[in-house]
N, C-alpha and C positions, 0 to 999 in steps of 0.2 A: 384921405389914402390914395396915393397914386393907383393908377392902372397895374403897373408893374408890380406893386405891393400886392395888390388884389388877387393878381393871378400867381402870386406865390402862396399866399393864404389857401387859395382854393385848392392848388395842388397837394398841399401838405394836409390838407383836410381829406382830399381822394385818398392819398396814402395811408393815413392813418385808419380810415374804414375799410380800406383794402386789407391791411394786416390783421387788422378785429376780425373781419370774415374770414380770412384765412384760419387762424386761429379758432375760432368756433368750428369750422367745419373740420378742422385737422382733429378737434375733440370729437366730432360726429364719427367720422369713417376709422379712427384707428380707436377701438375700446383696448383697455387692458388686457394683457395676455392671459388666456386662460390655459388650464391644463386639459391636453386632449385625453378624449375618451379612451378606454383600453381598448385593445385591439382583440379579437377573438384567436388572433394568430399568433399575438405576442408571446416570445418565449418566456415561461414562466420558472421552469425548473430545470436543473441541471443535474442527474443523477450517476453519480458512479458505482459502478457496479464491479467490486474487487474480489477476484476469485482466489483464494490463497493458493499455492501450487497450481497452477493454471498452465499445463505445458500445452504449446500449439497443435500437437499431434493428436489430442486429446477430440479437438473439434472435428478433425477430419475423420479419426477412428471409431467415433462413434455417432458419426454423423447421421447414418442409418436408422439409428436407434431413437434419435431425437423427434420431437412432434414437431408439428409447423408452428407452434406458437410461441417456443423459446428460442433456443440457438438457431434453428433455421430461420425464423423469423427477422432477428437481429442480424443475421450475415446476409440474407437474400434481400431484405430493406435496408440496409445499413450500407456503411462504408468499412471493407474488411482488408487490413494490411497484415498480408502474411508473410511479413520477412521483418517483424519487429523483434529486436533482441535488445536485452541491456547491454550497456556500453560500459560495464565496470565489473569489478568483483572485489569482495564476495557477495554473491546472490543471496540475500538473505530477505526477510519479511520487512524487518524496519527499513532497510536502505531501498527495496522496492516501493511499498507506500511512499517514501520521503521523494524518491524519483519520479514518480506519477505526479504528483501534487506541486511539486517545488519546478517539474521542469530541469532538473540537474543531477549530479552523480555525488558520492560522499566526499568527492574531493571539494565541493563548495557547499555542500549543506550541512554537512558534518556528521551526519548517521552513518557510520562505517559497519556496521551490524548491528544483530539483535542484543550482542553483548560487547561490551569493551573494557579494557583494562585501564584504570584510573590509576595512574603513577603516583598521584597527590596522595589521595587514599590507601595505595598500596593493595586494592582489590579489584575482582572484577564485579561489573555492574551492568545491569539492564542500560538499554541506549536510553529509555524514557524515564529511568528512576529520577527521583527528585527529593530530597532530605528536607526540602522545605514545605512541599506537599502534603497533604492528608486525603486519607478515604471518605469519601461521602456515600453510605448507605439509605436506604428507606429508615433505618434509626437514626438517621442525622450525621453531624459530623464527626469522625472516631478521631479524635486528636492524639490517640496513642498509635496509628496505623499509618504507616508513611504511604504513599500514591505516587503514582507518576504524571508527567506534566510533558509539555512540548518544549522546554526551555533548553533542551540541547540541539533543537535544530536550528541551524542558521538558515535565515533568510525567509521569506515571505511563499504562502502556498496561493494556490489559484483562490482558493475561498476566501483568505485574507485580503487578495486584490479586488475579488468581485464587493466585498464588503468596504473598503475603502473607497471605491468608485461611488458611492452614494451616501456617504455619511453614514456608514452601518446600518442602512435599511434592510438590505439584503439578509438573509439568515443563511447560516451554514450549519447543518448537525451531522455526525458523524458516528458509527453504531458498528460494531463489531464484538466476537467473541473474544479477540486479543487486546490487550490496552494499545499497544502500539499502532494496530491496525484500525483504532479509532483515533488516538492521538494525533500521528503524524498526517492525515488527509484532514483533520478538521483544523489544523494551522495554529496560530496563534490566539485570536478572539474570535473562537466561534461563538454560536449561541448554545451548542452543546457537544460533549463529546463523551459516548457511554461503552461500556463493554461491560461482560459478563464476570460474575465473582463466584466462584464454585464454592466457597465457604458459606454463602449464603443463600447461594441458586437465584438471583435478581443481579439485573442491572444497576451499575454503579458509576460514578465518578470521583474527580476529585476536587479539593476546595480552590486549585488553580481556578474553576471555571465557576463554581457556586457553592455557597455553604450548604445548600441543601436541593435536594432533587427535584426538578418539577412537578407539581400535581399529577400530570399526566404519566411519569416515568413511574411512580410512586403508585399510581393506579395499576398500571400495568404489571408492577411487581407482586402486587397483591390479588389480581383476578386472572391474572395469565401466567399461573405459576407453570414451571417445567415439569412438577410432580405428575402432571396427568400422564407422562410418558413412561411413568414407572412401571416396570415390567413389559412394556411396549417390545414386540418381535421385531426386529429388523432381519428380512428374509429378501431374496432375490424380487425385484420388481417384474422381470420380464421372465419369458420361460427360459429354461437352462441351455435351449440352442442358442441364444444370443450372447451367452457368456462363454462359448468357445473360443472367442478369438482373445480371451482372457487366462491366465494361469489356471490350468485344471485342480489344482490342489496346492493349497498354500503351503511353504514349508514352515519348519517348527518355529523359526524366530521371526516369522511374518504373523504376529501376535499382537494384539493391544489388550486394554484392559476389559475388553468386549471378549476376548478369545481368538481364536484363528481359523474359523470356519463357519460358513451359513448352515443354520439361521441362529442370531444373536438375540437374547433375552435381554433386556436393560434394566437392571439393577444394580450394578456396582458390586454384588454382593452383598447387598443390605435388605434388612427387613422391612425398611421404610425409608422414604427418602432423604438423604444425608450428603455429605461432600464427595464420596466415594461415587455415588450415584451420579453427583451433578460431573464429575469428572468424568464418568464414562460418557456420559449425555453428550459431550463435545465431541465424541468420534463419530458420530451417528447421523445420518441426512435430517433426522428428527431434529438436531439444534440449527439447521439450516432454516427448517421452518420456522421454527422459534422466532429466529432473528427477523425473518421476512415479516413475521407478524408484529415484532417491536418496530421495524421501519416503518409500516403502516401508522402505528401508533404515533410516531414522531410527525409524519406526514400530517395527521389528523391534530395532535397535540400542539405542534409548532405551526399550523396553518400553513405549510410550505405550498408555495405556488399558488396563493390566493389572491397576490394583487401582481401591481405592475414591476415591482422590483425582483428579478430573478434570483432565484434562492437555489442553494446547493445541498443535496444529500448525499453522503456516500455510504455504501453497506460493502463492506467487506466480509466474505463468509469464509471462514476461518475452518470449518470443519472438513474441507478436503485435504488441506494440509494435514491436519490431525491424523486423520483416516492415511494419507498418503505414505506418513512418513512408517507407520507401522505395518503397512500391508504392502506399498510399494506401486509404481506405476501399471504393473500389469497384472494387478489382482483383478479379482471380481469384485471386490468391494469398490475399488476405485471407479469401475465401469460401473458398477450401481451407484454410487455416489453422484456421478455425472448427468444419469440418467436422470435420478430423481430431481436432481439440481433444475433440468432442464424443464421438467414440469412446473416447478417453482417459480421459474423464472417468467413462464406463459402467464401464470396466474398473477404475478406481481405487474406483469405489463398490462393485463386488462385490469387492473385495480388503477393503475395510473391513466390510462382511457378513460374508464369511467370516472376517475374523480378529478382529474384536470386537462385530460385531451393531450394524445400522444403529438398531437401537433404543435402542442405548447409546451414540450418537454424533450430536452436533447440528453440522449444518455450515452455513456462511454463502457464498454466491458474489457477488462484485461487481468493478467494476473502479475503477481509482485514478483515471481521465479516459478521456475519449473522443479524438475526432481530427478535424481540418477535412478537408474533399475537398482535392483536388488542386485548386489556382486554375486551371491549364492546362485541366484537364479540365471542371470547371464554366464556365469562361470558354466554351468551345467551344458551348455550349448558352446563350451570351447573359447568361450570370451576373454580377454586378459582383464579379470575383474578382481578386488582383494578387498579385504576391511583391516586398515592400517590400524593396529594395537594404538590405543591413545598415547601410551608413554614412550613409542618410539623414537619419536623427533626429538621429545626432551630430553630421554636419557642421552642420545647421541651428541647433541648440543652440549650439554652440561658437562660430558667429558671431554669432549675437544676445547672447551673454553677454559675448563681445569688444567688439561693438559698444556695448552699455548699462552696461557696468562696466568696461571695458579691459583683461579678464583673461578669455583663455579656461580659464586653469586651474581654473577653477570648476567646469568639469564634469570629472566622472572616471571614469564609465563607464554604459553602457548595456545593461542585462541584464533577462530577463524581462518586457521591454515597460518597463522602469522605468527613469528617469534618476537617477545619482547624482551628487551635487554634495558640494563640499568643505568640510565643515563648519568646518573650520580657518581654512581662507582667507578664509570669509564673515565670521567672526569677527575676523580679524587685520584687515581693510580695513572694520571696523565699518558692514557693509550689514544689511539687514534680509531675513533668510532669508526671510519670505513673499513679498519681491519678488521675490528670485533666482529663484524655485521658480516664480513666476508668469510671469517673462519666459522661464524654459526651456520652460514648458508652451505659451506663445503660439509661442514658435518652433516647436515640434513640431507645432502645429497648422497649420503650413504646408505639411507635409509630404503628399501624396496617401496617402488610406487613412487617418489618423488623425482621429478624431471628436471625442475629448474627453480630458478629462485631470484629476486627481485630485492635490494635493499633500499633502505631509505636514503642512503647515499646517492646512487644512482636514480634514484626518480627525483630528487631534490636538483639533482645537476643535469635535469633532462638527460639521462643516458639511457631510459628505458622505453627505447624506441621503436622495437619489435610489436605486432600487433599483440601479444600477451602482455607486454610491457606496459602499452595504451591503457588496457583494461586494469591492470593493476594499479596504474596511475592515476586514472579516473578514480577509483575507489580509495585511494590513498588520502588521509587529513593529519598533516603534519602534528595536530595537537594530539589526536585520539588512536592512530593507526601503529601497528607494531614498525620493527626496524627490519625484519625479513620477511618478505612475501613468498611462501611456497606455491609451487605449482605441482599437481600430483596426475596421474595419467588418467585418462578418461576410464569411467568405473569403477576408479580407486577412492576411497575415502577413510579420514580417520573417523575410527569407531565411537556413536555418540550414544552410549548407553544402550538400550533396548532397542533403538530406532534400526527398521529394517533397511530403509532409505532414507537420504537425505539431500540437500542441496547446499550451493555455495561454488559450485565451481566456475568457471570462465568457458563450460563446454555448453553447445548447444541445448541440450537435455535440461541445463539449468537457465540459459539466457533467453531462450526463444518463446515467447508467449504470444496470444492472441491480442488483437487490437481492433477494437470495434466501434464505430461512431455510429449513430442511430437517433432518427428522430427529427426534431426542428434543426434548419439549417445545415443540414447533411446532405452531400451529393452520393448517393449510392453507387456501389461499384466493387471490385476487387482489386486492389493495390499492389503491386509486387515491389515497390523501389523500397531499397533499404531505410529503415526508421526506429525508432526506441519510443519505449513508453514515455521517455521524458519529453516526447515532442506533444505529449498530450495538454499540458498545462499551456503551451504558448499556443496552440490549436485552440483550445477553450478560448482564451483572452481574445484571440484574434476573431473568433465569431460573437464573442459577448462586448469587444468594443472597450476592453479594460485594457490595462497597463501588466505586463508580465510579471511572473515573481519574481522577485528582486534578483537572485540566482539563476535563473532560468537560461539555459545553454541550448535548449533544442529546437528545433526548427518548427514552424507552421506546416500542418499538412494542407498545403492550398488545395491539392485536388480533391480534398474531400469536402470543402467548405462550398456551399450552393449560394448564387448569388442573390 
C-alpha cells in the first residue's frame, strides 16, 4: 500500500470514529422529551357566572349592601367594564347567552329570541326545541318526551374551541334552571348540560348529550331534593331601612305565584311538594342556593380543574329573572334577591379557592340582558310609560293588509316585536314583498307607542344605517327573523301575560349589563371604554391561546389581560 493510500485509510477511520462518537454523545445529552410537571399557578378552570336579568345599575345601586366577599371582591380585585352593552335587538335570554359564548350577534349565530316562528311548521317554537331529541331524567330516557338541544345554534362556542384545542381532553359543563341557559353556553359537544325540570323537581338533560344521567347527577337528584325548602319562609334579609331605596309597596299587578308582599311562604298552595311547589320555588333566592350546590356537585363529579387541561363551568342563575319579571327592577324583592346572591357568590368563591385555588381559576360575570321598569310604577311619577295590548299591532296590520291587498292572511304572527308575513302567499299573488312590508310597518305606526320600524328589504339592502337600524340588523337572521321589526317608546312594551316587567328593547335598561373578569390572567381595574358581552369569548380565547369561536365578531379586551 502506498503512503498516500495509507493516509487516506487513516483519515477515513478517524472520520468514522468521530461520527460514531458524535452519535453516542448525542444520544447521551438529548433524551426523549418528557411532559413538564404541572405548575401550581397554571390555569385549571374557567367559570362563567351569568345572572339572568342583571342590569348594570344593580351593581352600583346595591353596592353598600353587598359584603366584601361577593360582588365587591369581584369588582375590587377584578376588571370591571362599566360600559358593556349588547349590540343587537331583541334582548332576550337565549340571544344573550348565545352572544356571550359565541362572541357574536343573532345575525351570525342564529339565536334570534327565546321563541321563533317556524314558517315551515307554521307555528311558534322555542329557540332550542328539537323534535329529534328526547328528555333524560333520573328514571332514564323518556322516549315520549321531546327535549331541547343546541342544533339551532350556528357556529362554535368558546367551550367548543377549548375542547377542540386539545382533542377533547378539556371538560365543559353548563348548569341552569332554564334549558336554553344551559344548552347555549355548553355549545355543541360539552360533557354535560343540565337544567331543572319542574315536573319532577330535578335536574335533567336530553339524549343529544347522553342516554342516561351521570351517577353524580342521579345522586344529587336523590339526596339533595328541593323538597327541603317546602314551607320555607322568604323574608327580607336586611333591616327594613335598607329597602327604602326600593318601592315602599308593590302594585297589585306585581305578583308572582308566591304573592305580592313580604314575607312569602314557599309551598305553591300544595300540602306536599309537587309541580306547583317546584314552579314557585324558581322565583325565590332558594333556587339560586340549590343551583350553587348543584354546581359544586358538577365540580366534584366531573373533577373539573383537576388536571392541566383547562375546563369550563357555566352557571346561569335564572331566579333573578323570574322574580324580576313579576316584581320589577324597583321592587324590594329584586333588591333582596341580589343581596342574597351576593352572599352566595362569596361562599362559592371561597369554595373554589379551597378546592382548586383562585390563582388557577379565571372567572367572568355578566348578565344576558336587563329589564324595563314596571310601566305603571314609573307612570305614577309622570313618565311616559304604557303597557301595549297584545292584539293592538296584529289587528292594525291585518286590517291594513286586507284593505290594500284584499287578504288579511298575508299576516302570520307577531313575535318579539316583529311582524311575520306569509312569503308563499306574497309570491302566489305576485306582490312586491317590500311594499307588503311597508304597508305592515305603516299600519303598526298607527298604534300608540310604536315609534319606528325596519323592514326585511331595508336590512338586506343595507339601508338600515341609523343607530337603531344597526341594532336591528345585528339581531336579524334571514332564515328566522320576521319581516318588520318595530321600535316602541322607552318604558312601553307589549303585554306578556301576567308579567309586571319585561325586556327585549334597544334601550339601555335592557342592553347595559355588568362585565367583570376576575382571577388568573386578569389585570384588575375599572375600564370605561365601550364594549359588549360578545367580547368575552374572544378575550377568553386570547387568554387561553385557543382559536376564537367560528362566528366571533367581538374584540379582545386586551386592557384586562395581564402579561
